[in-house]
Phi, psi and omega in degrees: 000142183272185188296313183298318187293330178288327175292321178294318190293314185295327181280331185275330174317299183298336182270357180226024176305314187286352181278343173088021181288140180273175185295321179299312177301313179303318178296321178290322177294311177303319178301312182297314182294314185294325178300323187266010184280136189251352184287155184287159174307323187267013177290157184291152184296330177291321183290320180287322176298326182287317181296315177306308184300319176297317183294320183290318181296320186295331182269348187294324177299315184294316181298313179300319180293322182291319182295326175299315178296316183299315181299324178294316182299314183293315179300323183287324182288317182300314188295324186289327175299312186297323182292342182258014189291339175268009178279126185294336180290342168303319179296315177297325180290321179294317175299322180295319176298321185292342177272354175295142180295154178302323184296320177288326176294325181288323174301314174299316185294334179280348180281146181289127183295150181300319177300321184282334176291320180294314183291329180293310177299324176298311181301314177305317178300315185291327180291320179299320178302311187289322175297312187294322180293312178299317172298322182293322176294325179287320177298312182301320182294319176293329181282321181297325178300321179292318184277002182299132180061038176249010166069220188297327177303307175305318181295310173304316187288318179296328180288326180285324182296320183293343177260358187260156177230121181257130187284340182198174180295328181299324180298314190293315183296331175292314179298315177303317180297312177306318182290328173299313180295315176306313173307307180299315176297322175300316179295318183298306177303320177293321181296318176300328175274003179082014181261166179287155178280139179274156176092179184294133176297145176290156178298129181085357181294331179300311178296327178300316184291327183295321180283350176284138181236145181284125187274132184249122177286140176284169184297317181296316185296323178295318178293329180295318177298307183305322181281352180282000000 
């Protein structure tokens, strides 16, 4: 396990202790949660811990539901076996199993039980959905901050964003950079047309505007321009 997986595992263990997961299952869950973390490698420990905490809290209801489902499957399986105790075929099957080599028995015991495979796959899908929604919300918030007070330009961009699907952070970062470039170009065109800049003003721009004075052309300058 890598550093983040170990961190997730240490934070996950006390929260799911009552669920009865074994070590192998816990490591699988921790790896899945760590895989979907979005914080950068150089992020602060506080930020990483907060993200892990949020991811675990989001997954807890799903994990509890999945464990209940797994317990029910096990109980149903046990009840089914008890109902078939009088079946003569069971005796033959028991004899056949007893003749298997220790190596074959060991191989079978190492295989993932069918009930856990179903449970694991269900949990992974639900966890991916929860993580995907959280990532989408984070990306939208970042985009909304950039597009604040940009009018119809921002509305159109956010509408396009809601229809897009990004496979990874690199694709979103590329899209975000393109939006920044488009916004800069759009603002330059507005400046050329004598219009104001869209978006949040840069730091210090307010004082600069106060110091600006409108230049008034003299009569001679106006005549000179007219003769050009």
